[in-house]
Structure formats: structure tokens, C-alpha cells
C-alpha positions as CSV (number, residue, x, y, z in Angstrom):
1,M,36.5,108.1,66.9
2,Y,39.2,106.6,69.2
3,S,41.6,104.1,67.6
4,F,43.4,101.9,70.1
5,N,47.2,101.7,69.7
6,A,48.8,99.1,72.0
7,S,52.4,100.3,71.3
8,P,52.5,102.6,74.4
9,T,51.8,99.7,76.7
10,I,55.0,97.9,75.8
11,W,56.6,99.0,79.1
12,N,53.6,98.0,81.2
13,P,54.6,96.0,84.3
14,L,54.3,92.3,85.0
15,K,54.0,91.3,81.3
16,G,56.0,90.8,78.1
17,F,59.5,89.3,77.7
18,V,61.9,88.8,80.6
19,P,65.7,88.7,80.6
20,Y,67.9,86.9,83.0
21,Y,71.2,88.6,82.5
22,Y,72.0,89.3,86.2
23,G,75.5,88.1,87.1
24,T,76.8,88.2,83.5
25,N,76.1,91.8,82.5
26,S,75.2,94.9,84.4
27,Q,72.6,95.8,81.9
28,P,71.1,94.2,78.8
29,A,73.1,94.7,75.6
30,V,69.9,95.6,73.9
31,N,67.3,97.9,75.5
32,F,64.3,95.8,74.6
33,P,61.3,96.9,76.6
34,H,60.8,95.0,79.8
35,S,59.6,95.4,83.4
36,M,61.0,92.3,85.1
37,E,64.2,90.4,85.4
38,N,64.6,86.7,86.3
39,Q,67.2,85.4,88.7
40,Y,68.0,81.9,89.9
41,F,69.0,81.2,93.5
42,P,70.8,77.8,94.1
43,M,69.4,76.1,97.1
44,K,72.9,75.2,98.3
45,D,73.5,79.0,98.7
46,L,70.3,79.5,100.7
47,I,70.1,76.4,102.9
48,L,73.4,75.7,104.6
49,G,72.1,73.1,107.0
50,S,69.0,71.7,108.7
51,N,68.5,74.9,110.6
52,S,71.0,77.2,108.9
53,F,70.0,79.6,106.2
54,D,71.7,82.4,104.3
55,F,69.5,84.8,102.2
56,S,72.3,87.3,101.5
57,S,72.3,86.4,97.8
58,I,68.6,87.4,97.6
59,D,69.3,90.6,99.6
60,A,72.1,91.5,97.2
61,I,69.7,91.3,94.3
62,L,66.8,93.2,95.9
63,M,69.1,95.6,97.9
64,N,68.0,97.8,100.8
65,V,65.6,95.1,101.9
66,A,63.7,96.5,104.9
67,S,62.5,93.2,106.3
68,N,62.7,89.5,105.9
69,R,59.2,89.3,104.5
70,Y,59.0,89.4,100.7
71,D,55.3,88.9,100.3
72,G,53.9,92.0,98.8
73,D,57.3,93.4,97.9
74,I,56.6,95.4,94.8
75,R,60.0,94.6,93.4
76,I,59.1,91.0,93.0
77,G,56.8,90.1,90.1
78,F,56.4,86.4,90.6
79,W,58.0,83.5,92.6
80,Q,58.4,80.3,90.7
81,I,58.3,77.3,93.0
82,G,61.3,75.3,91.8
83,F,62.4,73.9,95.2
84,L,62.0,70.3,94.1
85,G,63.8,68.6,91.2
86,H,66.3,70.0,88.7
87,C,66.8,73.4,87.1
88,G,64.2,75.0,89.3
89,E,61.6,73.3,87.2
90,W,59.8,70.8,89.6
91,H,61.0,67.6,87.8
92,T,63.9,65.1,87.8
93,S,63.7,64.2,84.2
94,P,64.8,61.9,82.7
95,N,64.8,59.9,86.1
96,I,61.2,60.7,87.0
97,T,61.1,58.1,89.7
98,Y,63.5,60.2,91.8
99,F,60.9,63.0,92.1
100,A,59.5,64.0,95.5
101,S,56.4,62.2,96.7
102,S,53.0,63.8,96.8
103,Y,53.4,64.2,100.5
104,H,56.5,66.3,100.1
105,Q,55.0,68.2,97.2
106,N,52.1,69.1,99.6
107,Q,54.6,70.3,102.2
108,V,56.3,72.7,99.8
109,L,53.1,73.9,98.2
110,S,51.4,74.5,101.5
111,A,54.3,76.5,102.8
112,F,54.3,78.7,99.8
113,N,50.5,79.1,99.8
114,S,50.5,80.2,103.4
115,S,53.6,82.5,103.1
116,F,52.7,84.3,99.9
117,V,49.2,85.9,99.9
118,Q,49.9,89.0,97.9
119,T,52.8,88.1,95.7
120,K,51.8,85.6,93.0
121,I,53.6,82.2,92.9
122,Q,53.8,79.8,90.0
123,L,54.3,76.0,89.5
124,R,55.6,74.2,86.4
125,Y,53.0,71.5,85.9
126,F,49.2,71.4,86.1
127,D,49.2,67.7,87.0
128,V,52.1,67.6,89.5
129,T,50.4,69.3,92.4
130,G,50.7,67.0,95.4
131,N,47.5,65.3,96.5
132,S,45.3,68.2,95.4
133,N,44.3,69.4,92.0
134,A,45.7,72.5,90.4
135,Q,42.7,74.7,91.2
136,S,43.0,73.9,94.9
137,W,46.3,75.9,95.2
138,N,46.7,79.6,95.0
139,V,49.3,79.3,92.2
140,G,49.8,80.2,88.6
141,F,51.8,78.1,86.2
142,H,54.8,78.5,83.9
143,D,55.6,76.7,80.6
144,D,59.3,76.4,80.3
145,S,59.2,75.0,76.8
146,F,56.9,77.7,75.4
147,F,56.4,77.7,71.6
148,Q,57.5,74.1,71.4
149,D,55.6,72.0,73.9
150,T,52.7,74.4,74.6
151,Y,49.9,72.6,72.9
152,G,49.3,69.5,70.8
153,E,49.8,66.2,72.6
154,A,48.1,65.2,75.8
155,W,51.2,65.7,78.0
156,M,51.8,69.3,76.8
157,F,51.2,72.4,78.8
158,Y,47.8,73.6,77.6
159,N,46.5,70.1,77.0
160,T,47.4,69.1,80.6
161,S,45.4,72.1,81.9
162,V,42.4,70.9,79.9
163,T,42.8,67.4,81.4
164,V,42.8,68.6,85.0
165,G,40.1,71.2,84.4
166,A,42.4,74.2,85.0
167,T,41.9,76.1,81.8
168,N,40.5,79.1,83.7
169,Q,43.4,79.3,86.2
170,W,44.7,82.3,84.2
171,R,41.7,84.4,85.3
172,N,43.0,84.7,88.8
173,Q,46.7,83.5,88.5
174,P,49.6,84.4,86.2
175,I,50.7,82.2,83.4
176,G,54.3,82.6,82.3
177,G,57.4,80.6,81.3
178,E,60.3,80.6,78.9
179,V,60.4,80.6,75.1
180,R,62.2,77.4,74.1
181,P,65.9,78.5,73.8
182,E,66.6,76.7,70.6
183,L,63.9,78.7,68.9
184,W,64.9,82.1,70.1
185,P,66.6,83.3,66.9
186,C,63.7,82.3,64.6
187,V,60.6,82.7,66.8
188,F,59.7,86.0,65.2
189,S,60.9,85.4,61.6
190,S,58.4,85.8,58.8
191,D,58.2,82.0,58.6
192,P,59.4,80.2,61.8
193,A,58.3,76.8,60.6
194,T,60.8,77.0,57.8
195,D,63.5,79.2,59.3
196,C,63.9,77.2,62.5
197,Q,64.7,74.1,60.5
198,A,68.0,75.7,59.5
199,I,69.2,76.0,63.1
200,T,67.5,73.3,65.1
201,T,65.5,70.1,65.1
202,V,63.1,71.6,67.6
203,V,59.8,72.2,65.8
204,P,58.0,75.5,66.5
205,L,54.3,76.0,67.1
206,N,52.2,79.1,66.2
207,W,53.0,82.0,68.5
208,T,49.5,83.5,68.5
209,D,48.0,80.2,69.3
210,C,50.4,79.7,72.2
211,V,49.6,83.1,73.7
212,Q,45.8,82.9,73.2
213,L,45.5,79.3,74.5
214,T,47.5,79.8,77.6
215,H,46.8,83.5,78.3
216,S,50.5,84.1,78.9
217,S,51.5,87.1,81.0
218,Y,55.2,86.9,80.3
219,Q,57.9,84.7,78.8
220,W,61.7,84.7,79.5
221,L,63.4,85.6,76.2
222,S,67.0,86.7,76.8
223,Y,67.7,86.7,73.0
224,A,65.8,89.9,72.6
225,F,68.1,91.7,75.1
226,T,71.5,90.4,73.7
227,S,73.4,91.2,70.6
228,P,72.5,90.8,67.8
229,G,69.0,90.2,69.1
230,Y,66.1,91.0,66.7
231,S,66.3,93.6,63.9
232,G,64.1,94.9,61.1
233,A,60.8,93.2,60.7
234,D,61.7,90.5,63.2
235,Y,62.1,93.3,65.9
236,G,58.7,94.6,65.0
237,R,57.1,91.2,65.3
238,A,58.9,90.6,68.6
239,I,57.5,93.9,70.0
240,Y,54.0,92.8,69.0
241,G,54.7,89.3,70.5
242,S,55.4,91.0,73.8
243,I,52.5,93.4,73.6
244,M,49.9,90.7,73.0
245,Q,50.7,89.0,76.3
246,R,48.2,89.4,79.1
247,Y,46.8,92.9,79.3
248,S,47.0,96.4,77.7
249,F,45.5,99.0,80.1
250,F,45.0,102.3,78.5
251,V,42.8,105.5,78.8
252,S,40.6,105.9,75.8
253,Q,38.7,108.9,76.9
254,I,38.6,111.5,79.7
255,T,35.9,113.9,80.7
256,A,36.7,117.2,82.3
257,N,34.4,120.0,83.5
258,E,35.1,123.4,82.1
259,M,36.2,125.9,84.7
260,N,36.0,129.7,84.3
261,C,38.5,131.5,86.5
262,S,38.2,135.2,87.0
263,G,39.4,137.8,89.5
264,T,42.8,138.3,91.0
């Protein structure tokens, strides 16, 4: 009888936890299993004028780029559409009235949808999608306050997907994000609800519920890759927390025909 062990899938691509250490360290201080890295690109470095662009900063990251087209480039896991707003997160909080109109949202989303057919793209909010609903765009979504604002109140990530009817978006598009930074040290403790109170006023949710409700593929979690990172039982829970995201492809059985070789 075959007994499935998900541990060997921890290094599978396009899933699990993601560091964003580029520019500060050449390699993670902790070799926590991962297949992707996150990197921010300030718009001021890419767009120099109305018709002047400089993509050398992207080229420096990807290296040996053969063409100017990135769609389908296997070195890119996902593009997050953060062109509008602050922090690459599609918002201007707390001054929400400053955010781009639906018309300009449509312009950006349409450009990304037509430019990226193979490489998956993601958006921050299920309900800030221009003049069209979330399902109309070929996009996934990312929860940048994962484990804190993932579910519960009407404005939170999962609840918003329910409101707009996009709870099945994960079936064709990636769901990702970032574990809420204040909760990094305690997210995989034996009792996050209690242990997090000692270091932050941010209240954690239930990790399993967050993953199962959103069908998360990956989450940024730099803490796992830096010193001291996770250790002991916390490390084991972190490994499991990474494994349980998205998929775990494996071969449970193979069939081979017996071959008799004779002669010289």
C-alpha cells in the first residue's frame, strides 16, 4: 500500500514561501526551501519620461535576457500588477480618493492582459478591477496581509472574493501574497494566538483556514530565510505550512514491462 509523503515536494516550483533578499544579500542566510524570489522595480527607474524607458534594472536581475519579451520566460513565476498606487499594492491608502479612476485601471489591466498570455499576472484586490469584474480579467490575486486580513470581515481578502463571485478564480489563476510581517516570528509557533500577543498588536488568524479558503500558491515570508529564522518544532511547522500551499505532484506508482535480454 502506497503512503503519500509530501515532504519531497517542498522544492516544487511556483509554490511555497518566497524571499525578497535581492539587493541586500547575495544568498539567503538560511537555506529554507524555495523556488522563487521577489524583486521590486521602482517605476522611476523604469520610466524616465513620456517616451523614455530603461529596463536595465530588470535585465540585471534576469541576466542574459535574449529578447525584450518576458511573456513565457520560465525564469518569471508571476507578475504582480502594482503600477498604480503605493508600495506596488494597487492602493493609495490612507488617501483612497487619490487612487486612479476605473478608466485608468482598465488601461493598465488591458495592457497587462494583452501582453502576458503565458506568464500569470496578479492583482491586489478582487473589487478594484476597473469597470469589469474580477472574473473578466485573466489575472490571479495576492493577499499582502495574509494571516491577518485574509478572512473574517466583509472587506477582507477572501470575503471580498465571495462578494464579487470570484471564489473559483484560483482554479485557473494563481493566488499569492505576503504573510503579514509583524506576524512572521510567531506564525508557526505552537500557539500563534498567544505568542503573537507578546510581540505585536496584530491579531493572527488560523493558518490552515487561510490556505484552504484562498487556495494560496505561495506567500512571501523572508523571515524563514534570515537568521535566526525558524528552528525546532517551529521549523517543522513552517515546512508543512509551505508544503500545504497549492499542489503536491508526485508519482505514486509506475508500471514497467519485463524485458529478457539474451545474446551478445
